C-alpha positions as CSV (number, residue, x, y, z in Angstrom):
1,X,-17.6,-7.9,29.7
2,X,-20.0,-7.6,27.0
3,X,-18.9,-7.2,23.2
4,X,-20.4,-3.7,22.9
5,X,-18.6,-2.5,26.1
6,X,-15.4,-4.0,25.0
7,X,-15.5,-2.8,21.6
8,X,-16.3,0.7,23.1
9,X,-13.1,0.5,25.3
10,X,-11.2,-0.5,22.2
11,X,-12.5,2.3,20.1
12,X,-11.5,4.8,23.0
13,X,-7.9,3.8,22.8
14,X,-7.8,4.2,19.2
15,X,-9.3,7.5,19.4
16,X,-6.7,8.5,21.9
17,X,-4.0,7.1,19.8
18,X,-5.0,9.3,16.9
19,X,-4.2,12.6,18.8
20,X,-0.6,11.3,19.5
21,X,1.8,13.0,17.3
22,X,4.2,9.6,17.2
23,X,1.5,7.4,15.6
24,X,0.3,8.2,12.1
25,X,-1.7,5.2,10.9
26,X,-3.0,2.1,12.2
27,X,0.2,0.4,11.2
28,X,1.7,2.2,14.1
29,X,-1.4,2.7,16.4
30,X,-2.3,-1.3,16.7
31,X,1.2,-2.7,17.4
32,X,1.1,0.0,20.4
33,X,-2.2,-1.0,21.4
34,X,-1.0,-4.6,21.3
35,X,2.1,-4.4,23.6
36,X,-0.3,-3.0,26.4
37,X,-2.9,-5.5,25.6
38,X,-0.3,-8.4,25.7
39,X,1.2,-7.2,29.2
40,X,-2.5,-6.9,30.9
41,X,-3.6,-10.1,29.3
42,X,-0.1,-11.9,30.7
43,X,-0.4,-10.4,34.2
44,X,-4.3,-11.6,34.3
45,X,-3.0,-15.1,33.4
46,X,-0.1,-14.7,36.1
47,X,-2.7,-13.6,38.8
48,X,-5.0,-16.7,37.8
49,X,-2.0,-19.2,38.0
50,X,-0.8,-17.7,41.5
51,X,-4.7,-18.2,42.8
52,X,-4.3,-21.8,41.8
53,X,-1.1,-22.4,43.0
54,X,0.9,-20.7,45.4
55,X,4.0,-21.9,44.5
56,X,3.8,-20.4,41.0
57,X,6.8,-18.4,40.0
58,X,5.8,-15.2,38.2
59,X,7.7,-14.6,34.7
60,X,7.6,-10.9,35.0
61,X,9.2,-9.5,38.3
62,X,8.3,-6.6,40.1
63,X,8.0,-3.8,39.4
64,X,7.6,-4.5,35.9
65,X,4.3,-6.4,36.2
66,X,1.5,-4.3,34.6
67,X,-0.4,-4.4,38.0
68,X,2.6,-2.8,39.6
69,X,3.5,0.0,37.0
70,X,-0.3,0.9,35.7
71,X,-1.4,1.7,39.5
72,X,-3.4,5.2,39.6
73,X,-0.6,6.7,41.9
74,X,2.0,5.7,39.1
75,X,0.2,7.3,36.3
76,X,0.3,10.5,37.9
77,X,4.2,10.3,37.6
78,X,5.4,12.7,34.7
79,X,8.2,10.3,34.3
80,X,6.0,7.6,33.0
81,X,7.0,7.6,29.3
82,X,10.6,7.6,30.5
83,X,10.2,4.7,32.8
84,X,8.4,2.7,29.6
85,X,11.1,3.7,27.5
86,X,14.5,3.5,29.7
87,X,13.4,0.7,32.3
88,X,10.3,-1.6,31.1
89,X,11.4,-2.3,27.6
90,X,14.8,-2.9,28.5
91,X,13.8,-5.1,31.3
92,X,11.6,-7.2,29.2
93,X,13.9,-7.6,26.7
94,X,16.6,-8.8,28.8
95,X,14.3,-11.6,30.2
96,X,16.2,-15.0,29.8
97,X,14.8,-18.5,29.5
98,X,16.4,-21.8,29.2
99,X,15.1,-22.7,26.0
100,X,13.5,-20.9,22.8
101,X,10.0,-21.8,23.8
102,X,9.8,-20.5,27.5
103,X,7.4,-17.9,28.3
104,X,10.4,-15.5,29.3
105,X,12.0,-15.7,26.2
106,X,8.9,-15.1,24.3
107,X,8.6,-12.1,26.4
108,X,12.2,-11.3,25.6
109,X,12.1,-11.8,21.9
110,X,8.7,-9.5,21.7
111,X,10.5,-6.4,23.3
112,X,13.9,-6.8,21.9
113,X,12.4,-5.8,18.6
114,X,10.1,-3.4,19.7
115,X,9.7,0.3,21.1
116,X,7.1,2.6,22.4
117,X,6.1,5.3,20.1
118,X,3.8,7.0,22.3
119,X,4.7,10.6,22.9
120,X,2.4,12.1,25.1
121,X,2.4,11.1,28.8
122,X,-1.1,12.0,29.1
123,X,-2.7,10.2,26.0
124,X,-0.6,7.1,27.6
125,X,-2.2,7.3,31.1
126,X,-5.5,7.3,29.5
127,X,-4.9,4.4,27.3
128,X,-3.6,2.3,30.3
129,X,-6.9,3.3,32.4
130,X,-9.1,2.2,29.5
131,X,-7.3,-1.2,29.2
132,X,-7.1,-1.8,32.7
133,X,-10.9,-1.9,32.6
134,X,-10.5,-5.4,30.5
135,X,-10.4,-8.7,32.1
136,X,-8.6,-11.8,30.6
137,X,-9.8,-13.9,33.6
138,X,-13.1,-15.0,32.0
139,X,-12.9,-17.4,28.9
140,X,-15.8,-15.7,27.6
141,X,-14.3,-12.2,27.6
142,X,-11.0,-13.6,26.3
143,X,-13.0,-15.4,23.2
144,X,-14.9,-11.7,22.6
145,X,-11.2,-9.9,22.8
146,X,-10.1,-12.4,20.5
147,X,-13.0,-11.6,17.6
148,X,-12.2,-8.1,18.3
149,X,-8.3,-8.2,17.9
150,X,-9.0,-10.1,14.5
151,X,-11.1,-7.7,13.3
152,X,-8.4,-5.1,14.1
153,X,-5.9,-7.3,12.1
154,X,-8.2,-7.1,9.3
155,X,-8.2,-3.6,9.3
156,X,-4.3,-3.4,9.4
157,X,-4.2,-5.4,6.5
158,X,-6.7,-2.7,4.7
159,X,-3.9,0.1,5.8
160,X,-0.6,-2.0,5.4
161,X,0.4,-1.1,1.8
162,X,3.9,-3.1,1.4
163,X,3.4,-4.6,4.8
164,X,0.3,-6.6,3.8
165,X,2.3,-9.9,4.1
166,X,1.3,-9.6,7.9
167,X,-2.6,-10.6,6.9
168,X,-3.7,-13.8,4.7
169,X,-7.3,-13.3,4.1
170,X,-9.1,-15.8,6.5
171,X,-11.3,-17.4,3.9
172,X,-8.1,-18.4,2.2
173,X,-6.6,-19.7,5.5
174,X,-9.9,-21.8,6.3
175,X,-10.1,-23.1,3.0
176,X,-6.5,-24.7,3.3
177,X,-6.9,-26.0,6.8
178,X,-10.5,-27.9,5.8
179,X,-8.8,-29.3,2.8
180,X,-5.6,-30.4,4.6
181,X,-7.7,-31.7,7.6
182,X,-5.3,-31.6,10.6
183,X,-6.1,-34.6,12.7
184,X,-5.8,-34.5,16.4
185,X,-6.5,-38.0,17.0
186,X,-3.5,-39.0,14.9
187,X,-1.3,-36.5,16.8
188,X,-0.4,-34.4,14.0
189,X,2.1,-31.6,14.5
190,X,1.6,-28.3,12.9
191,X,4.2,-25.9,11.5
192,X,3.8,-22.4,10.0
193,X,7.0,-21.5,9.2
194,X,5.9,-17.8,7.9
195,X,3.1,-17.4,10.7
196,X,2.9,-13.8,10.6
197,X,-0.1,-12.9,13.1
198,X,-0.8,-16.8,13.4
199,X,-3.8,-17.3,11.3
200,X,-3.0,-20.5,10.0
201,X,-2.2,-21.5,13.3
202,X,-5.7,-20.3,15.0
203,X,-7.6,-21.8,12.2
204,X,-6.0,-25.0,13.0
205,X,-6.8,-24.7,16.7
206,X,-10.4,-24.2,15.7
207,X,-10.7,-26.8,13.3
208,X,-9.2,-29.5,15.8
209,X,-10.6,-28.4,19.1
210,X,-14.0,-30.1,18.0
211,X,-12.1,-33.2,18.5
212,X,-11.0,-32.7,21.8
213,X,-12.6,-35.5,24.3
214,X,-11.0,-35.0,27.5
215,X,-8.1,-32.3,29.4
216,X,-5.2,-34.4,28.2
217,X,-6.2,-34.0,24.6
218,X,-6.9,-30.2,25.2
219,X,-3.3,-29.7,27.1
220,X,-1.9,-31.6,24.0
221,X,-3.4,-29.5,21.6
222,X,-2.7,-26.1,23.1
223,X,0.6,-26.7,24.3
224,X,2.4,-29.6,21.7
225,X,0.5,-29.2,18.3
226,X,0.9,-25.8,17.0
227,X,4.4,-24.4,15.9
228,X,5.2,-21.3,14.2
229,X,8.4,-19.2,13.2
230,X,8.6,-15.7,12.4
231,X,11.2,-13.3,11.3
232,X,10.0,-9.7,11.7
233,X,9.3,-8.2,15.3
234,X,5.8,-6.9,14.6
235,X,4.1,-9.8,13.1
236,X,5.9,-11.8,15.9
237,X,4.3,-9.4,18.5
238,X,0.9,-9.8,16.9
239,X,0.8,-13.5,16.2
240,X,1.8,-13.8,19.8
241,X,-1.0,-11.9,21.0
242,X,-3.6,-13.6,18.7
243,X,-2.8,-17.0,20.1
244,X,-2.7,-15.7,23.9
245,X,-6.2,-14.8,23.1
246,X,-7.0,-17.9,21.6
247,X,-6.1,-19.3,25.3
248,X,-2.7,-20.8,24.3
249,X,-0.9,-19.3,27.3
250,X,2.7,-20.4,26.1
251,X,2.5,-20.2,22.5
252,X,5.2,-22.1,20.2
253,X,6.2,-19.3,18.2
254,X,9.9,-18.6,17.6
255,X,11.3,-15.6,16.3
256,X,13.8,-16.6,14.1
257,X,14.7,-16.4,10.3
258,X,13.4,-19.9,9.1
259,X,15.8,-19.8,6.5
260,X,18.8,-19.2,8.6
261,X,19.6,-22.9,9.2
262,X,21.2,-25.4,6.5
263,X,18.2,-27.5,5.3
264,X,20.8,-30.3,5.6
265,X,20.9,-30.1,9.4
266,X,17.4,-30.4,10.1
267,X,16.7,-33.3,12.2
268,X,13.8,-35.8,12.1
269,X,12.4,-34.3,15.2
270,X,12.4,-31.2,13.6
271,X,9.9,-32.4,11.1
272,X,6.5,-32.1,10.8
273,X,3.0,-33.9,9.9
274,X,1.7,-30.7,8.5
275,X,3.1,-27.5,7.0
276,X,0.5,-24.9,5.9
277,X,1.8,-21.4,4.8
278,X,1.9,-18.3,3.0
279,X,5.7,-17.4,2.9
280,X,6.7,-13.8,1.8
281,X,6.9,-13.5,-1.8
282,X,8.3,-10.8,-4.3
283,X,11.2,-10.0,-2.0
284,X,14.7,-11.5,-1.7
285,X,16.9,-13.1,1.0
286,X,20.3,-12.0,1.9
287,X,23.0,-13.7,-0.5
288,X,24.5,-15.8,2.3
289,X,21.1,-17.6,3.1
290,X,21.1,-19.2,-0.2
291,X,24.1,-21.2,1.2
292,X,21.8,-23.0,3.5
293,X,20.1,-24.3,0.5
294,X,21.2,-27.8,-1.4
295,X,23.8,-27.6,-4.4
296,X,22.2,-26.5,-7.5
297,X,18.9,-25.0,-5.9
298,X,20.7,-22.3,-4.1
299,X,18.3,-19.1,-4.8
300,X,17.8,-15.7,-3.2
301,X,13.8,-16.0,-4.3
302,X,12.3,-16.1,-0.7
303,X,9.1,-18.2,-2.1
304,X,11.3,-20.7,-3.6
305,X,13.6,-20.8,-0.6
306,X,10.7,-21.7,1.6
307,X,9.4,-24.4,-0.7
308,X,12.9,-26.2,-0.4
309,X,12.7,-25.8,3.5
310,X,9.2,-27.4,3.5
311,X,10.4,-30.3,1.3
312,X,13.0,-30.7,3.8
313,X,10.7,-30.1,7.0
314,X,7.9,-32.4,6.0
315,X,7.5,-35.8,7.6
316,X,6.8,-39.0,5.6
317,X,3.3,-39.3,4.5
318,X,2.9,-35.5,5.7
319,X,0.7,-32.7,4.2
320,X,1.2,-29.5,2.8
321,X,-0.8,-26.5,1.7
322,X,1.3,-23.5,0.2
323,X,0.1,-20.2,-1.4
324,X,2.9,-19.4,-4.2
325,X,3.0,-16.5,-6.6
326,X,2.8,-17.3,-10.5
327,X,6.4,-16.7,-11.3
328,X,7.8,-19.8,-10.0
329,X,5.2,-21.8,-11.6
330,X,6.8,-21.1,-15.1
331,X,10.1,-20.3,-14.0
332,X,13.2,-22.1,-15.7
333,X,16.7,-22.9,-14.3
334,X,17.1,-23.3,-10.5
335,X,13.3,-22.9,-10.2
336,X,12.9,-25.7,-12.7
337,X,15.3,-27.9,-10.6
338,X,13.2,-27.1,-7.4
339,X,9.9,-28.2,-9.2
340,X,11.8,-31.3,-10.6
341,X,12.4,-32.1,-6.7
342,X,8.8,-31.6,-5.7
343,X,7.4,-33.6,-8.5
344,X,10.0,-36.6,-8.4
345,X,9.8,-36.7,-4.3
346,X,6.3,-35.6,-3.5
347,X,2.9,-36.0,-4.6
348,X,1.7,-32.6,-6.1
349,X,-1.8,-33.9,-6.4
350,X,-3.9,-30.3,-6.6
351,X,-3.1,-26.9,-7.8
352,X,-5.6,-24.2,-7.0
353,X,-5.5,-21.3,-9.1
354,X,-6.6,-18.2,-7.6
355,X,-7.9,-14.8,-9.0
356,X,-5.4,-12.1,-9.2
357,X,-7.5,-9.9,-6.7
358,X,-7.2,-12.5,-3.7
359,X,-4.5,-10.1,-2.2
360,X,-5.7,-6.9,-3.5
361,X,-4.9,-4.1,-2.9
362,X,-1.3,-4.2,-2.2
363,X,-0.7,-6.7,-4.7
364,X,-2.3,-7.9,-7.8
365,X,0.5,-10.9,-8.3
366,X,-1.4,-13.9,-9.7
367,X,-1.1,-16.9,-6.8
368,X,-1.5,-20.3,-6.6
369,X,-2.3,-22.9,-3.6
370,X,-0.3,-26.2,-4.0
371,X,-1.4,-29.2,-2.2
372,X,1.1,-32.0,-1.9
373,X,2.2,-34.8,0.7
374,X,5.3,-36.8,1.1
375,X,3.9,-40.5,-0.3
376,X,5.6,-40.9,-3.4
377,X,6.2,-39.3,-6.9
378,X,3.8,-37.2,-8.5
379,X,1.8,-39.1,-11.3
380,X,-0.8,-36.4,-12.1
381,X,-1.7,-33.0,-11.2
382,X,-5.5,-31.6,-10.8
383,X,-5.8,-28.2,-11.3
384,X,-8.9,-26.0,-10.4
385,X,-9.3,-22.4,-11.6
386,X,-11.2,-20.3,-9.0
387,X,-13.6,-17.9,-10.8
388,X,-14.9,-15.1,-9.4
389,X,-18.8,-15.1,-8.4
390,X,-21.2,-13.4,-10.6
391,X,-21.5,-9.5,-10.4
392,X,-17.8,-9.1,-9.2
393,X,-15.2,-8.2,-11.7
394,X,-12.7,-8.1,-8.6
395,X,-12.2,-8.6,-4.9
396,X,-11.9,-5.2,-3.0
397,X,-12.1,-3.7,0.4
398,X,-15.8,-3.4,-0.3
399,X,-16.0,-6.8,-2.1
400,X,-13.9,-9.2,0.1
401,X,-13.6,-12.5,-0.5
402,X,-15.5,-14.8,1.5
403,X,-15.5,-18.7,2.7
404,X,-18.6,-19.2,0.6
405,X,-16.7,-18.3,-2.5
406,X,-14.6,-21.6,-1.9
407,X,-17.9,-23.9,-1.8
408,X,-17.4,-25.3,-5.1
409,X,-14.0,-26.1,-4.5
410,X,-14.5,-28.0,-1.5
411,X,-17.3,-30.2,-3.2
412,X,-15.0,-30.7,-6.1
413,X,-12.2,-31.9,-3.6
414,X,-14.1,-34.5,-2.3
415,X,-14.6,-36.1,-5.8
416,X,-12.5,-34.6,-8.4
417,X,-13.9,-34.8,-12.0
418,X,-13.3,-32.8,-15.1
419,X,-15.5,-29.7,-15.3
420,X,-15.4,-26.2,-16.8
421,X,-13.2,-24.9,-14.2
422,X,-11.1,-28.3,-13.3
423,X,-8.6,-30.3,-15.7
424,X,-6.1,-33.1,-15.0
425,X,-2.5,-33.2,-16.3
426,X,-0.4,-36.5,-16.3
427,X,3.2,-35.6,-15.2
428,X,4.8,-36.9,-18.1
429,X,2.7,-34.3,-20.2
430,X,4.4,-31.3,-18.4
431,X,7.2,-29.9,-20.4
432,X,10.7,-28.3,-18.7
433,X,8.8,-28.7,-15.4
434,X,6.4,-25.8,-16.2
435,X,3.6,-25.9,-13.8
436,X,1.9,-22.9,-15.3
437,X,-0.7,-24.6,-17.2
438,X,-3.8,-22.8,-18.2
439,X,-7.4,-24.1,-18.0
440,X,-8.0,-25.6,-21.7
441,X,-11.7,-24.9,-21.1
442,X,-11.2,-21.3,-20.6
443,X,-12.7,-19.8,-23.7
444,X,-12.8,-15.9,-23.7
445,X,-16.5,-14.7,-23.9
446,X,-17.4,-12.5,-26.8
447,X,-19.1,-9.1,-26.0
448,X,-19.9,-6.4,-28.1
449,X,-18.0,-3.5,-26.4
450,X,-18.5,0.1,-26.7
451,X,-15.2,1.7,-28.2
452,X,-14.1,3.2,-24.8
453,X,-14.7,-0.3,-23.2
454,X,-12.7,-1.9,-25.7
455,X,-9.9,0.7,-25.1
456,X,-10.1,0.3,-21.4
457,X,-9.8,-3.3,-21.9
458,X,-6.9,-3.4,-24.2
459,X,-5.0,-1.2,-21.6
460,X,-5.6,-3.6,-18.5
461,X,-4.1,-6.5,-20.8
462,X,-1.1,-4.4,-21.5
463,X,-0.7,-3.9,-17.5
464,X,-1.0,-7.6,-17.2
465,X,1.4,-8.2,-19.9
466,X,4.2,-5.7,-18.5
467,X,3.6,-7.1,-15.0
468,X,4.3,-10.5,-16.1
469,X,7.3,-9.2,-18.1
470,X,8.7,-7.7,-14.8
471,X,8.3,-10.9,-12.9
472,X,10.3,-12.7,-15.4
473,X,12.9,-10.3,-15.8
474,X,13.3,-10.5,-11.8
475,X,13.4,-14.0,-12.2
476,X,16.5,-13.7,-14.4
477,X,18.0,-11.2,-12.9
478,X,17.9,-13.5,-9.5
479,X,18.9,-17.0,-11.0
480,X,21.5,-16.2,-13.9
481,X,24.8,-14.8,-12.9
482,X,26.3,-11.6,-14.4
């Protein structure tokens, strides 16, 4: 099926969903489309496996396979919604596997935390009829659908509001992966402990796929290289669907709260060569979660808790790329102790300071990319201030970030030298473990502004100051007992 025909089918499905009273936005519609695409994709996969091997044991039993309950005669039954809600979803949620990574367990995890929200019997019938036209047997069709699906994930980000954590801009992900350079030849295993829709895993797959030279290497890449953890049911479903569409038949994604296990219990076989992630920030974990962290470092701040987890999960000589908000960079107290551990036990060699509008429109919080490895203590840190390209005051929906915006940094990383955007700090120059070190070359331009423009700039500066004060207040509230 060509891309235009596939796009037309998906558009028809989404148009139908807009008519259903149970779905109010793309945040509602995309997950509903995803569970049906997932079951159709998985059914095509099982059919293909059965054709290759007559002894293949299907994971989903009759009559819950897509091909069973979506037959035309079944769709005429007015009890379709009741079947989906009361039989299909409970059955799939109750599938059991021997380990957390079996296909049965994946399906069970998806449908335990999920429900059908389509209310109209007729609309559900028509959507199923449209999806049934899609074939997930052809590799070309799967690749076409994968690209279309990622486009839908981007759209969901634009509609997400506070749920925007589900999506990290693909150019940012690609920059981190291209900087880390995961190696299939070295047999490196990769983890995203807050994998969301699977962007870091998919980008790593595409980076490493060019090194595949044999069927054995391809099998190792697709089965034993990429791992993810995700707590929330919606991003877990979207991530599973994303990896399935990239031909990973049994994704190593586990639905679990990454921070629910004491870091002291992490075994060597649970450590990874590479960890790349954008952990949730701006929120708190439940109070009991902090007890899983080391004494003196027990925090409810999610971003800091993930940083501690990563430090315990990274193998010797392992590498990490992590996105962190600016608050922990200058925070004292427990945050300073965590940063002390980072600097003394890891080589924090590079910090990329991102423009505030990277994650617009759902947050304007300043963020950074930290690159570190487990090769010894930090001696010096290179900083790079990413600037907006000329003609752009901020990234937005109409002016999104592009991979080309990272070109200067990619060139600089290969041969780090001081320039107007880059500077180096010796570790003994860092006071109180404050990593929020400003660009010494960043001199404000003097402009002759009209009075109304001057007032507008002052108001914007005041808003930024208030935002920083709120961050500091929140950090103090979290870290200092009443």
